N, CA, C and O of each residue as an XYZ file, in Angstrom:
960
protein
N      35.784    108.247   -123.468
C      36.853    108.516   -124.429
C      37.860    109.474   -123.801
O      37.484    110.513   -123.258
N      39.157    109.113   -123.881
C      40.211    109.926   -123.274
C      40.603    111.058   -124.199
O      40.711    110.879   -125.412
N      40.819    112.247   -123.602
C      41.215    113.409   -124.386
C      42.378    114.123   -123.714
O      42.575    114.031   -122.503
N      43.152    114.846   -124.543
C      44.238    115.707   -124.040
C      45.172    114.992   -123.063
O      45.556    115.544   -122.032
N      45.521    113.778   -123.403
C      46.497    113.053   -122.579
C      45.949    112.519   -121.269
O      46.729    112.145   -120.393
N      44.609    112.469   -121.104
C      44.027    111.954   -119.863
C      44.262    110.450   -119.759
O      44.302    109.742   -120.766
N      44.416    109.981   -118.538
C      44.578    108.547   -118.286
C      43.315    108.038   -117.602
O      42.550    108.832   -117.054
N      43.079    106.715   -117.625
C      41.907    106.163   -116.926
C      41.887    106.544   -115.446
O      40.823    106.735   -114.858
N      43.097    106.652   -114.845
C      43.184    107.012   -113.417
C      42.639    108.420   -113.177
O      41.932    108.660   -112.198
N      42.979    109.362   -114.092
C      42.499    110.747   -113.964
C      40.973    110.794   -113.987
O      40.348    111.492   -113.189
N      40.387    110.041   -114.913
C      38.929    110.023   -115.029
C      38.283    109.417   -113.788
O      37.248    109.888   -113.315
N      38.915    108.362   -113.268
C      38.402    107.696   -112.073
C      38.441    108.629   -110.869
O      37.492    108.689   -110.087
N      39.567    109.370   -110.725
C      39.705    110.326   -109.618
C      38.645    111.413   -109.709
O      38.067    111.823   -108.701
N      38.396    111.876   -110.936
C      37.397    112.931   -111.153
C      36.001    112.433   -110.792
O      35.185    113.162   -110.228
N      35.748    111.159   -111.137
C      34.447    110.553   -110.845
C      34.233    110.446   -109.334
O      33.147    110.710   -108.820
N      35.314    110.048   -108.634
C      35.230    109.911   -107.178
C      34.965    111.257   -106.515
O      34.193    111.348   -105.560
N      35.618    112.314   -107.034
C      35.417    113.660   -106.481
C      33.965    114.096   -106.617
O      33.403    114.708   -105.709
N      33.361    113.772   -107.767
C      31.966    114.151   -108.004
C      31.025    113.385   -107.087
O      29.981    113.895   -106.679
N      31.414    112.136   -106.766
C      30.559    111.298   -105.931
C      30.626    111.666   -104.453
O      29.717    111.350   -103.685
N      31.719    112.343   -104.055
C      31.873    112.726   -102.650
C      30.861    113.814   -102.314
O      30.823    114.857   -102.966
N      30.045    113.570   -101.298
C      29.043    114.558   -100.905
C      29.731    115.690   -100.150
O      30.571    115.461    -99.280
N      29.355    116.908   -100.503
C      29.903    118.053    -99.794
C      29.319    118.098    -98.389
O      28.127    117.865    -98.188
N      30.177    118.400    -97.426
C      29.735    118.464    -96.039
C      28.881    119.710    -95.828
O      29.230    120.797    -96.288
N      27.756    119.541    -95.127
C      26.861    120.668    -94.876
C      27.477    121.562    -93.808
O      27.822    121.092    -92.724
N      27.615    122.842    -94.111
C      28.266    123.785    -93.197
C      27.276    124.850    -92.736
O      26.768    125.626    -93.545
N      27.009    124.881    -91.446
C      26.167    125.923    -90.847
C      26.484    125.961    -89.361
O      26.548    124.918    -88.711
N      26.680    127.150    -88.825
C      27.056    127.240    -87.418
C      26.514    128.514    -86.792
O      26.312    129.519    -87.473
N      26.281    128.458    -85.483
C      25.972    129.639    -84.679
C      26.979    129.632    -83.535
O      26.969    128.729    -82.698
N      27.844    130.636    -83.500
C      28.920    130.681    -82.495
C      28.384    131.274    -81.198
O      28.572    132.458    -80.921
N      27.707    130.428    -80.400
C      27.093    130.916    -79.158
C      28.017    130.798    -77.952
O      27.610    131.082    -76.825
N      29.263    130.377    -78.187
C      30.238    130.298    -77.099
C      29.920    129.247    -76.054
O      30.492    129.264    -74.964
N      29.009    128.327    -76.373
C      28.649    127.286    -75.404
C      27.684    127.762    -74.327
O      27.490    127.073    -73.325
N      27.068    128.944    -74.521
C      26.145    129.485    -73.522
C      24.736    128.907    -73.646
O      23.897    129.151    -72.779
N      24.463    128.151    -74.699
C      23.172    127.458    -74.832
C      23.448    125.970    -75.042
O      24.597    125.552    -75.188
N      22.383    125.186    -75.055
C      22.538    123.734    -75.240
C      22.564    123.344    -76.717
O      22.579    122.158    -77.046
N      22.568    124.344    -77.610
C      22.436    124.070    -79.041
C      23.504    123.123    -79.570
O      23.179    122.156    -80.258
N      24.768    123.382    -79.264
C      25.846    122.564    -79.833
C      25.846    121.143    -79.270
O      26.198    120.196    -79.975
N      25.454    120.991    -78.003
C      25.328    119.639    -77.433
C      24.233    118.867    -78.159
O      24.388    117.686    -78.469
N      23.122    119.555    -78.426
C      22.016    118.930    -79.170
C      22.469    118.532    -80.564
O      22.239    117.406    -81.005
N      23.117    119.466    -81.253
C      23.592    119.181    -82.610
C      24.499    117.957    -82.631
O      24.376    117.096    -83.503
N      25.403    117.888    -81.671
C      26.355    116.771    -81.623
C      25.623    115.438    -81.474
O      25.911    114.480    -82.192
N      24.677    115.384    -80.538
C      23.924    114.140    -80.301
C      23.038    113.778    -81.488
O      22.948    112.613    -81.876
N      22.386    114.791    -82.061
C      21.482    114.549    -83.191
C      22.243    114.084    -84.427
O      21.814    113.163    -85.123
N      23.375    114.728    -84.692
C      24.156    114.364    -85.883
C      24.757    112.971    -85.738
O      24.886    112.231    -86.713
N      25.123    112.626    -84.504
C      25.645    111.274    -84.267
C      24.555    110.244    -84.555
O      24.801    109.230    -85.209
N      23.349    110.514    -84.059
C      22.219    109.593    -84.285
C      21.875    109.504    -85.770
O      21.599    108.420    -86.283
N      21.892    110.650    -86.458
C      21.560    110.668    -87.892
C      22.596    109.911    -88.711
O      22.255    109.235    -89.681
N      23.872    110.025    -88.316
C      24.959    109.356    -89.041
C      24.921    107.846    -88.815
O      25.052    107.065    -89.758
N      24.741    107.444    -87.553
C      24.732    106.015    -87.208
C      23.561    105.303    -87.877
O      23.721    104.208    -88.418
N      22.388    105.922    -87.839
C      21.187    105.285    -88.404
C      21.019    105.552    -89.898
O      20.146    104.982    -90.551
N      21.891    106.447    -90.435
C      21.801    106.855    -91.847
C      20.444    107.494    -92.170
O      19.945    107.393    -93.291
N      19.860    108.152    -91.161
C      18.583    108.863    -91.349
C      18.851    110.365    -91.329
O      18.470    111.073    -90.397
N      19.520    110.828    -92.389
C      19.953    112.224    -92.450
C      18.792    113.197    -92.460
O      18.913    114.312    -91.952
N      17.673    112.794    -93.027
C      16.525    113.700    -93.135
C      15.466    113.417    -92.073
O      14.728    114.317    -91.672
N      15.392    112.155    -91.616
C      14.336    111.772    -90.674
C      14.622    112.216    -89.243
O      13.692    112.396    -88.456
N      15.912    112.395    -88.892
C      16.270    112.853    -87.543
C      16.641    114.328    -87.603
O      17.535    114.729    -88.349
N      15.949    115.121    -86.813
C      16.177    116.574    -86.824
C      17.587    116.891    -86.348
O      18.022    116.385    -85.313
N      18.299    117.720    -87.091
C      19.626    118.166    -86.656
C      19.942    119.521    -87.291
O      19.041    120.242    -87.719
N      21.216    119.853    -87.343
C      21.697    121.162    -87.796
C      21.107    121.590    -89.146
O      20.715    122.744    -89.318
N      21.047    120.668    -90.085
C      20.547    120.975    -91.430
C      19.092    121.469    -91.375
O      18.723    122.424    -92.059
N      18.279    120.803    -90.554
C      16.876    121.206    -90.416
C      16.772    122.597    -89.796
O      15.912    123.388    -90.180
N      17.653    122.895    -88.831
C      17.638    124.220    -88.199
C      17.929    125.319    -89.220
O      17.325    126.391    -89.189
N      18.856    125.033    -90.116
C      19.188    126.010    -91.164
C      17.953    126.322    -92.011
O      17.642    127.484    -92.273
N      17.249    125.258    -92.436
C      16.085    125.458    -93.300
C      14.901    126.044    -92.531
O      14.063    126.735    -93.111
N      14.830    125.771    -91.234
C      13.787    126.401    -90.414
C      13.993    127.919    -90.374
O      13.041    128.684    -90.530
N      15.243    128.347    -90.163
C      15.550    129.782    -90.158
C      15.273    130.404    -91.526
O      14.755    131.517    -91.624
N      15.626    129.665    -92.579
C      15.367    130.163    -93.942
C      13.863    130.337    -94.168
O      13.430    131.312    -94.781
N      13.077    129.387    -93.669
C      11.622    129.465    -93.806
C      11.033    130.651    -93.049
O      10.117    131.315    -93.533
N      11.568    130.911    -91.853
C      11.090    132.043    -91.046
C      11.446    133.364    -91.718
O      10.661    134.312    -91.684
N      12.624    133.429    -92.327
C      13.027    134.647    -93.046
C      12.060    134.931    -94.193
O      11.711    136.083    -94.447
N      11.629    133.871    -94.884
C      10.750    134.043    -96.048
C       9.279    134.232    -95.689
O       8.579    135.022    -96.323
N       8.809    133.506    -94.669
C       7.370    133.522    -94.365
C       7.006    134.324    -93.117
O       5.853    134.721    -92.950
N       7.987    134.566    -92.237
C       7.697    135.310    -91.011
C       7.616    134.404    -89.797
O       7.449    133.190    -89.914
N       7.739    135.027    -88.614
C       7.738    134.291    -87.349
C       6.377    133.638    -87.091
O       5.326    134.236    -87.319
N       6.430    132.409    -86.615
C       5.246    131.623    -86.213
C       4.323    131.255    -87.376
O       3.205    130.793    -87.144
N       4.764    131.449    -88.614
C       3.948    131.027    -89.770
C       4.306    129.579    -90.106
O       4.710    129.252    -91.222
N       4.137    128.716    -89.080
C       4.621    127.337    -89.189
C       3.958    126.583    -90.334
O       4.620    125.837    -91.056
N       2.635    126.779    -90.504
C       1.920    126.034    -91.537
C       2.375    126.435    -92.937
O       2.527    125.592    -93.821
N       2.592    127.747    -93.124
C       3.069    128.234    -94.427
C       4.447    127.663    -94.748
O       4.733    127.293    -95.886
N       5.295    127.600    -93.719
C       6.655    127.067    -93.910
C       6.590    125.585    -94.276
O       7.284    125.131    -95.186
N       5.745    124.834    -93.557
C       5.629    123.391    -93.805
C       5.046    123.084    -95.184
O       5.385    122.070    -95.793
N       4.176    123.956    -95.668
C       3.538    123.733    -96.976
C       4.410    124.167    -98.146
O       4.116    123.843    -99.296
N       5.473    124.894    -97.857
C       6.373    125.377    -98.912
C       7.294    124.230    -99.340
O       8.056    123.728    -98.515
N       7.246    123.802   -100.605
C       8.071    122.663   -101.053
C       9.573    122.881   -100.870
O      10.335    121.916   -100.811
N      10.004    124.146   -100.779
C      11.436    124.423   -100.578
C      11.909    123.947    -99.207
O      13.097    123.696    -99.002
N      10.963    123.825    -98.267
C      11.324    123.430    -96.905
C      10.726    122.075    -96.539
O      10.406    121.812    -95.380
N      10.585    121.224    -97.551
C       9.995    119.886    -97.350
C      10.785    119.059    -96.344
O      10.224    118.181    -95.689
N      12.082    119.330    -96.215
C      12.934    118.592    -95.270
C      12.409    118.707    -93.841
O      12.611    117.798    -93.036
N      11.739    119.812    -93.516
C      11.244    120.036    -92.154
C      10.106    119.086    -91.794
O       9.812    118.894    -90.614
N       9.465    118.491    -92.793
C       8.354    117.561    -92.539
C       8.831    116.130    -92.300
O       8.108    115.320    -91.719
N      10.050    115.822    -92.749
C      10.556    114.438    -92.687
C      10.577    113.857    -91.267
O      10.129    112.726    -91.082
N      11.085    114.592    -90.242
C      11.165    113.986    -88.906
C       9.811    113.671    -88.274
O       9.752    112.953    -87.276
N       8.719    114.200    -88.841
C       7.404    114.032    -88.218
C       6.512    113.028    -88.939
O       5.352    112.853    -88.567
N       7.037    112.372    -89.959
C       6.207    111.454    -90.751
C       5.670    110.291    -89.914
O       4.589    109.773    -90.195
N       6.409    109.887    -88.904
C       5.959    108.794    -88.038
C       4.843    109.196    -87.091
O       4.211    108.331    -86.485
N       4.586    110.498    -86.948
C       3.562    110.996    -86.025
C       2.253    111.343    -86.738
O       1.305    111.799    -86.099
N       2.194    111.131    -88.050
C       1.061    111.619    -88.852
C      -0.289    111.046    -88.425
O      -1.319    111.689    -88.625
N      -0.301    109.854    -87.844
C      -1.571    109.216    -87.470
C      -2.108    109.701    -86.124
O      -3.226    109.357    -85.741
N      -1.328    110.487    -85.417
C      -1.765    110.982    -84.111
C      -2.748    112.135    -84.296
O      -2.614    112.938    -85.221
N      -3.732    112.206    -83.408
C      -4.775    113.220    -83.530
C      -4.257    114.644    -83.428
O      -4.723    115.534    -84.138
N      -3.283    114.859    -82.535
C      -2.747    116.213    -82.337
C      -1.422    116.407    -83.081
O      -0.520    117.097    -82.608
N      -1.332    115.782    -84.250
C      -0.096    115.799    -85.056
C       0.401    117.220    -85.332
O       1.573    117.522    -85.104
N      -0.486    118.091    -85.822
C      -0.089    119.458    -86.176
C       0.355    120.248    -84.953
O       1.291    121.045    -85.022
N      -0.324    120.020    -83.834
C       0.027    120.728    -82.594
C       1.427    120.329    -82.125
O       2.223    121.179    -81.725
N       1.720    119.024    -82.180
C       3.049    118.518    -81.792
C       4.119    119.159    -82.663
O       5.148    119.622    -82.169
N       3.862    119.175    -83.958
C       4.809    119.706    -84.939
C       5.072    121.195    -84.717
O       6.221    121.633    -84.670
N       3.995    121.961    -84.582
C       4.121    123.410    -84.422
C       4.803    123.785    -83.113
O       5.591    124.729    -83.062
N       4.494    123.032    -82.047
C       5.130    123.301    -80.751
C       6.626    123.038    -80.825
O       7.426    123.793    -80.271
N       7.001    121.958    -81.516
C       8.426    121.643    -81.664
C       9.138    122.748    -82.435
O      10.210    123.196    -82.028
N       8.549    123.192    -83.551
C       9.172    124.236    -84.371
C       9.334    125.531    -83.578
O      10.367    126.194    -83.674
N       8.315    125.891    -82.795
C       8.372    127.118    -81.987
C       9.462    127.014    -80.929
O      10.215    127.960    -80.702
N       9.538    125.838    -80.276
C      10.540    125.629    -79.225
C      11.948    125.638    -79.812
O      12.883    126.186    -79.227
N      12.073    125.016    -80.982
C      13.393    124.944    -81.623
C      13.847    126.334    -82.066
O      15.013    126.695    -81.908
N      12.913    127.108    -82.622
C      13.283    128.451    -83.054
C      13.693    129.315    -81.866
O      14.603    130.136    -81.985
N      13.031    129.140    -80.716
C      13.371    129.923    -79.523
C      14.829    129.668    -79.136
O      15.552    130.596    -78.774
N      15.255    128.398    -79.216
C      16.644    128.055    -78.900
C      17.604    128.677    -79.912
O      18.643    129.219    -79.535
N      17.256    128.599    -81.190
C      18.097    129.186    -82.240
C      18.195    130.702    -82.075
O      19.263    131.289    -82.247
N      17.069    131.322    -81.740
C      17.040    132.776    -81.540
C      17.944    133.173    -80.371
O      18.687    134.152    -80.447
N      17.865    132.395    -79.291
C      18.704    132.658    -78.119
C      20.186    132.555    -78.487
O      20.991    133.399    -78.091
N      20.537    131.520    -79.242
C      21.932    131.327    -79.664
C      22.391    132.458    -80.582
O      23.528    132.920    -80.479
N      21.509    132.903    -81.480
C      21.850    133.999    -82.398
C      22.064    135.309    -81.647
O      22.955    136.086    -81.989
N      21.242    135.554    -80.619
C      21.393    136.769    -79.801
C      22.741    136.750    -79.087
O      23.450    137.755    -79.055
N      23.091    135.589    -78.511
C      24.371    135.478    -77.803
C      25.534    135.638    -78.772
O      26.533    136.280    -78.445
N      25.408    135.056    -79.968
C      26.462    135.209    -80.980
C      26.691    136.690    -81.293
O      27.831    137.141    -81.403
N      25.603    137.435    -81.434
C      25.712    138.871    -81.735
C      26.299    139.631    -80.549
O      27.072    140.571    -80.735
N      25.932    139.225    -79.321
C      26.482    139.864    -78.119
C      27.986    139.618    -78.013
O      28.744    140.521    -77.660
N      28.410    138.397    -78.320
C      29.843    138.073    -78.277
C      30.606    138.855    -79.339
O      31.725    139.313    -79.107
N      29.980    139.002    -80.515
C      30.614    139.783    -81.583
C      30.759    141.244    -81.157
O      31.782    141.884    -81.402
N      29.711    141.750    -80.515
C      29.728    143.135    -80.038
C      30.790    143.323    -78.947
O      31.503    144.326    -78.930
N      30.883    142.350    -78.043
C      31.882    142.418    -76.971
C      33.292    142.423    -77.548
O      34.165    143.145    -77.065
N      33.513    141.612    -78.589
C      34.831    141.575    -79.241
C      35.115    142.910    -79.931
O      36.241    143.406    -79.902
N      34.076    143.486    -80.554
C      34.225    144.781    -81.244
C      34.596    145.887    -80.251
O      35.411    146.757    -80.561
N      33.990    145.848    -79.048
C      34.283    146.848    -78.016
C      35.544    146.509    -77.227
O      35.935    147.233    -76.311
N      36.175    145.389    -77.601
C      37.406    144.935    -76.940
C      37.196    144.733    -75.437
O      38.044    145.098    -74.622
N      36.047    144.143    -75.090
C      35.733    143.906    -73.679
C      36.375    142.603    -73.216
O      36.470    141.636    -73.972
N      36.809    142.598    -71.973
C      37.404    141.379    -71.406
C      37.043    141.295    -69.927
O      36.597    142.273    -69.327
N      37.243    140.111    -69.351
C      36.922    139.913    -67.940
C      37.885    140.695    -67.050
O      39.076    140.805    -67.341
N      37.345    141.232    -65.964
C      38.179    141.916    -64.968
C      38.825    140.851    -64.090
O      38.121    140.146    -63.367
N      40.161    140.718    -64.136
C      40.814    139.650    -63.354
C      40.624    139.783    -61.848
O      40.786    138.807    -61.116
N      40.279    140.991    -61.374
C      40.103    141.201    -59.932
C      38.667    140.907    -59.477
O      38.367    140.968    -58.285
N      37.778    140.585    -60.436
C      36.379    140.323    -60.086
C      36.267    139.008    -59.300
O      36.933    138.029    -59.637
N      35.418    138.982    -58.242
C      35.275    137.760    -57.423
C      34.958    136.500    -58.218
O      35.401    135.411    -57.852
N      34.197    136.635    -59.302
C      33.862    135.452    -60.108
C      35.111    134.856    -60.746
O      35.199    133.643    -60.937
N      36.083    135.719    -61.078
C      37.338    135.231    -61.657
C      38.168    134.494    -60.606
O      38.838    133.506    -60.907
N      38.113    134.999    -59.354
C      38.828    134.322    -58.257
C      38.254    132.928    -58.046
O      38.988    131.969    -57.807
N      36.930    132.829    -58.138
C      36.261    131.534    -57.990
C      36.676    130.589    -59.112
O      36.916    129.404    -58.884
N      36.758    131.123    -60.308
C      37.170    130.342    -61.472
C      38.606    129.837    -61.311
O      38.915    128.691    -61.640
N      39.477    130.713    -60.799
C      40.887    130.340    -60.582
C      40.998    129.223    -59.555
O      41.750    128.266    -59.738
N      40.235    129.360    -58.467
C      40.284    128.336    -57.407
C      39.748    127.000    -57.915
O      40.274    125.941    -57.572
N      38.710    127.055    -58.725
C      38.163    125.813    -59.291
C      39.211    125.122    -60.159
O      39.358    123.900    -60.112
N      39.941    125.913    -60.953
C      41.004    125.356    -61.808
C      42.093    124.716    -60.949
O      42.646    123.676    -61.309
N      42.396    125.346    -59.808
C      43.410    124.796    -58.887
C      42.945    123.465    -58.303
O      43.715    122.509    -58.217
N      41.672    123.417    -57.901
C      41.108    122.176    -57.342
C      41.178    121.051    -58.372
O      41.589    119.932    -58.065
N      40.768    121.373    -59.603
C      40.765    120.387    -60.690
C      42.171    119.871    -60.963
O      42.385    118.666    -61.098
N      43.122    120.788    -61.043
C      44.519    120.422    -61.331
C      45.108    119.569    -60.211
O      45.779    118.568    -60.464
N      44.846    119.982    -58.963
C      45.371    119.266    -57.795
C      44.808    117.849    -57.724
O      45.538    116.895    -57.454
N      43.509    117.720    -57.969
C      42.859    116.403    -57.903
C      43.362    115.477    -59.009
O      43.630    114.301    -58.764
N      43.490    116.014    -60.234
C      43.913    115.186    -61.370
C      45.373    114.759    -61.262
O      45.718    113.622    -61.582
N      46.231    115.678    -60.809
C      47.663    115.364    -60.760
C      48.031    114.417    -59.615
O      49.123    113.847    -59.608
N      47.124    114.249    -58.648
C      47.439    113.369    -57.511
C      46.461    112.199    -57.378
O      46.404    111.558    -56.329
N      45.690    111.916    -58.439
C      44.680    110.858    -58.331
C      45.297    109.468    -58.125
O      44.648    108.568    -57.591
N      46.555    109.302    -58.554
C      47.219    107.995    -58.401
C      47.538    107.677    -56.936
O      47.745    106.518    -56.578
N      47.577    108.733    -56.080
C      47.977    108.534    -54.678
C      46.994    107.662    -53.914
O      47.390    106.912    -53.021
N      45.719    107.755    -54.259
C      44.726    106.994    -53.511
C      44.946    105.486    -53.663
O      44.826    104.741    -52.691
N      45.273    105.030    -54.900
C      45.551    103.594    -55.124
C      46.807    103.162    -54.371
O      46.841    102.108    -53.735
N      47.841    104.007    -54.460
C      49.106    103.670    -53.789
C      48.935    103.635    -52.273
O      49.514    102.787    -51.595
N      48.138    104.560    -51.751
C      47.895    104.606    -50.307
C      47.145    103.361    -49.844
O      47.454    102.792    -48.798
N      46.149    102.942    -50.638
C      45.376    101.738    -50.294
C      46.228    100.473    -50.398
O      45.949     99.461    -49.755
N      47.284    100.556    -51.232
C      48.180     99.396    -51.384
C      49.212     99.323    -50.256
O      50.051     98.423    -50.231
N      49.142    100.289    -49.314
C      50.043    100.266    -48.157
C      51.293    101.105    -48.302
O      52.213    100.972    -47.496
N      51.355    101.967    -49.308
C      52.514    102.851    -49.517
C      52.421    104.024    -48.537
O      51.607    104.929    -48.725
N      53.266    104.007    -47.478
C      53.178    105.024    -46.417
C      53.542    106.430    -46.896
O      52.835    107.379    -46.558
N      54.636    106.604    -47.683
C      54.939    107.959    -48.187
C      53.792    108.530    -49.024
O      53.454    109.709    -48.914
N      53.199    107.670    -49.863
C      52.065    108.109    -50.689
C      50.888    108.500    -49.809
O      50.165    109.448    -50.116
N      50.695    107.765    -48.711
C      49.609    108.060    -47.774
C      49.803    109.432    -47.121
O      48.845    110.183    -46.936
N      51.058    109.746    -46.776
C      51.364    111.043    -46.150
C      51.103    112.193    -47.124
O      50.530    113.218    -46.754
N      51.537    112.004    -48.385
C      51.321    113.038    -49.418
C      49.827    113.208    -49.685
O      49.344    114.327    -49.860
N      49.100    112.089    -49.716
C      47.656    112.131    -49.967
C      46.941    112.974    -48.916
O      46.046    113.754    -49.241
N      47.341    112.812    -47.651
C      46.717    113.585    -46.578
C      46.987    115.084    -46.741
O      46.119    115.912    -46.467
N      48.204    115.422    -47.193
C      48.535    116.838    -47.435
C      47.690    117.413    -48.578
O      47.190    118.534    -48.499
N      47.547    116.615    -49.639
C      46.750    117.041    -50.797
C      45.288    117.239    -50.394
O      44.657    118.220    -50.789
N      44.750    116.299    -49.604
C      43.362    116.411    -49.146
C      43.163    117.656    -48.285
O      42.113    118.297    -48.337
N      44.187    117.990    -47.490
C      44.131    119.199    -46.659
C      44.079    120.449    -47.545
O      43.317    121.378    -47.280
N      44.907    120.455    -48.605
C      44.910    121.582    -49.548
C      43.556    121.723    -50.242
O      43.028    122.824    -50.391
N      43.007    120.579    -50.662
C      41.699    120.590    -51.327
C      40.613    121.122    -50.391
O      39.734    121.879    -50.805
N      40.688    120.717    -49.134
C      39.712    121.175    -48.140
C      39.772    122.697    -47.976
O      38.739    123.360    -47.888
N      40.997    123.243    -47.935
C      41.168    124.698    -47.790
C      40.638    125.443    -49.018
O      39.966    126.467    -48.894
N      40.955    124.907    -50.214
C      40.480    125.541    -51.449
C      38.953    125.530    -51.532
O      38.340    126.523    -51.921
N      38.346    124.400    -51.163
C      36.884    124.288    -51.196
C      36.233    125.230    -50.182
O      35.156    125.774    -50.427
N      36.900    125.413    -49.045
C      36.402    126.351    -48.035
C      36.425    127.783    -48.570
O      35.487    128.553    -48.359
N      37.525    128.130    -49.274
C      37.631    129.464    -49.897
C      36.555    129.651    -50.969
O      35.947    130.716    -51.079
N      36.331    128.586    -51.761
C      35.312    128.654    -52.814
C      33.917    128.851    -52.221
O      33.097    129.585    -52.772
N      33.659    128.190    -51.094
C      32.363    128.330    -50.424
C      32.139    129.780    -49.996
O      31.040    130.319    -50.127
N      33.207    130.404    -49.480
C      33.115    131.815    -49.068
C      32.883    132.716    -50.283
O      32.104    133.667    -50.219
N      33.569    132.404    -51.398
C      33.394    133.186    -52.639
C      31.957    133.090    -53.154
O      31.362    134.085    -53.566
N      31.416    131.872    -53.120
C      30.049    131.642    -53.612
C      29.036    132.417    -52.769
O      28.060    132.943    -53.303
N      29.261    132.490    -51.465
C      28.361    133.228    -50.568
C      28.312    134.709    -50.932
O      27.259    135.341    -50.852
N      29.467    135.260    -51.335
C      29.536    136.691    -51.674
C      29.073    136.983    -53.105
O      28.775    138.127    -53.447
N      29.019    135.945    -53.928
C      28.771    136.133    -55.362
C      27.426    136.790    -55.709
O      27.410    137.710    -56.526
N      26.284    136.353    -55.117
C      25.000    136.965    -55.510
C      24.979    138.488    -55.373
O      24.492    139.187    -56.261
N      25.510    138.999    -54.257
C      25.528    140.452    -54.042
C      26.428    141.139    -55.061
O      26.122    142.234    -55.533
N      27.545    140.487    -55.398
C      28.481    141.059    -56.376
C      27.851    141.107    -57.760
O      27.949    142.112    -58.465
N      27.198    140.002    -58.142
C      26.570    139.923    -59.468
C      25.437    140.945    -59.593
O      25.223    141.515    -60.663
N      24.711    141.173    -58.488
C      23.595    142.130    -58.510
C      24.066    143.540    -58.860
O      23.303    144.343    -59.397
N      25.335    143.836    -58.550
C      25.867    145.181    -58.826
C      26.397    145.325    -60.252
O      26.701    146.434    -60.689
N      26.509    144.213    -60.978
C      27.025    144.277    -62.356
C      25.938    144.831    -63.276
O      24.805    144.351    -63.231
N      26.247    145.820    -64.101
C      25.244    146.349    -65.041
C      24.790    145.255    -66.009
O      25.572    144.361    -66.331
N      23.544    145.309    -66.478
C      23.058    144.298    -67.436
C      23.926    144.245    -68.693
O      24.585    145.219    -69.054
N      23.908    143.082    -69.349
C      24.708    142.887    -70.566
C      24.364    143.933    -71.620
O      25.252    144.466    -72.285
N      23.064    144.227    -71.773
C      22.627    145.201    -72.787
C      23.246    146.572    -72.555
O      23.591    147.273    -73.506
N      23.387    146.956    -71.278
C      23.979    148.261    -70.939
C      25.464    148.260    -71.264
O      25.986    149.206    -71.854
N      26.140    147.173    -70.867
C      27.593    147.117    -71.102
C      27.927    147.042    -72.590
O      28.950    147.566    -73.032
N      27.058    146.386    -73.357
C      27.306    146.266    -74.800
C      26.731    147.447    -75.585
O      26.954    147.576    -76.789
N      25.983    148.310    -74.875
C      25.324    149.464    -75.522
C      24.408    148.995    -76.658
O      24.322    149.624    -77.713
N      23.736    147.882    -76.411
C      22.846    147.317    -77.432
C      21.795    146.443    -76.750
O      22.134    145.455    -76.098
N      20.520    146.806    -76.900
C      19.446    146.026    -76.283
C      19.172    144.768    -77.098
O      19.603    144.647    -78.245
N      18.441    143.825    -76.478
C      18.101    142.586    -77.195
C      17.210    142.897    -78.396
O      17.295    142.229    -79.427
N      16.348    143.922    -78.259
C      15.491    144.333    -79.374
C      16.340    144.789    -80.564
O      16.044    144.466    -81.714
N      17.407    145.551    -80.261
C      18.311    146.016    -81.324
C      19.018    144.845    -82.005
O      19.201    144.822    -83.222
N      19.410    143.870    -81.171
C      20.105    142.692    -81.712
C      19.181    141.935    -82.663
O      19.578    141.574    -83.771
N      17.933    141.696    -82.216
C      16.972    140.969    -83.054
C      16.678    141.739    -84.334
O      16.479    141.150    -85.396
N      16.653    143.072    -84.218
C      16.424    143.907    -85.397
C      17.571    143.763    -86.391
O      17.356    143.684    -87.601
N      18.807    143.729    -85.856
C      19.984    143.563    -86.719
C      19.974    142.198    -87.402
O      20.355    142.070    -88.565
N      19.530    141.177    -86.659
C      19.487    139.822    -87.224
C      18.399    139.711    -88.291
O      18.552    138.989    -89.276
N      17.293    140.441    -88.082
C      16.164    140.349    -89.014
C      16.409    141.120    -90.301
O      15.920    140.735    -91.363
N      17.169    142.213    -90.206
C      17.425    143.042    -91.387
C      18.715    142.625    -92.059
O      19.798    142.746    -91.487
N      18.590    142.140    -93.260
C      19.764    141.689    -94.012
C      20.621    142.890    -94.384
O      20.104    143.944    -94.756
N      21.942    142.720    -94.281
C      22.859    143.796    -94.670
C      22.732    144.046    -96.166
O      22.529    143.103    -96.930
N      22.850    145.322    -96.606
C      22.719    145.615    -98.041
C      23.803    144.939    -98.856
O      24.942    144.808    -98.407
N      23.443    144.512   -100.053
C      24.407    143.867   -100.942
C      25.481    144.875   -101.356
O      25.151    146.022   -101.656
N      26.763    144.478   -101.381
C      27.815    145.409   -101.789
C      27.667    145.811   -103.252
O      27.304    144.994   -104.098
N      27.950    147.069   -103.536
C      27.886    147.564   -104.915
C      29.105    147.079   -105.681
O      30.099    146.699   -105.060
N      29.064    147.078   -107.023
C      30.233    146.666   -107.814
C      31.484    147.478   -107.461
O      32.598    146.956   -107.480
N      31.283    148.776   -107.135
C      32.427    149.621   -106.770
C      33.070    149.136   -105.471
O      34.294    149.094   -105.352
N      32.210    148.762   -104.475
C      32.729    148.264   -103.198
C      33.465    146.949   -103.382
O      34.504    146.715   -102.764
N      32.917    146.092   -104.238
C      33.568    144.803   -104.521
C      34.927    145.037   -105.157
O      35.906    144.383   -104.799
N      34.990    145.977   -106.108
C      36.248    146.290   -106.805
C      37.288    146.831   -105.835
O      38.477    146.541   -105.963
N      36.826    147.635   -104.845
C      37.756    148.203   -103.867
C      38.335    147.133   -102.955
O      39.483    147.230   -102.523
N      37.515    146.085   -102.658
C      37.971    145.019   -101.764
C      38.957    144.078   -102.442
O      39.726    143.389   -101.772
N      38.933    144.051   -103.789
C      39.792    143.102   -104.522
C      41.213    143.644   -104.668
O      42.069    142.982   -105.255
C-alpha cells in the first residue's frame, strides 16, 4: 500500500537497496611487507568465482579468527571452533572431516594463519609508529641509490622495448639506438652489482627497527592485545 505520495518505483528502489548485500570491510595495512594481501586477493577471487563465500578461507574468516582469539585466547583453537559465533571458521574444513588427522590439520592451519595475521598487525603498528615519529628514508643511503638505479633500468627498458622489433626488421637507425641503450643498461647493472656487494655491511650498521621506533615487538603485541578504553560521554561531546 502506497503512503505519503510514494510511487511504485520508490518502493521498488527501496526493495533493491535492502536486497543489496553490504560489502565486508576488514583490512590490515601492512604496506605489502607480508604475503597477506596477495593471499586475500587470490582467495577472494576463488570465493567469488565459485560462489563459495564461506567454504573458501579468505579475509572474512581471518576477521572472525582474530575475534575468536580475542575472546578465547591464543592457541585455544578447539574452544574457538566450538563457539557457535565462529561457526564460519569450520566451513572450509568440512571436506576434510573423514580424514584421521582432521583436527590436527585444522589446528595447524589456524595457528599458521594467525602467525601471518600477527606479523601483518605488528608491521601495521610499526608503520603507524614510523608515521607518528615522522620518519622517512635517508635519500643518501646506499639502498636508496640501488632503488633509484633499478627504477632507471626499468624505465630505460620499457621506453625502448620497441627497438628490438624494429632492429630485427632491418631498421639500421633503430639498431644503432638499441646498441646505445644496451650499453647504458649494462653500465647501470654493473653499478647495481657494486651497490649490492656493499649492501650487507651497510645494513648490518643500521639499528634494529625496534630501536629506531622506540618500541619493541613485545610492546606492539601488548598494544594490540589491550583494547583502548571506551571514550566517556564528555570526550564524545568534546569531539562533536
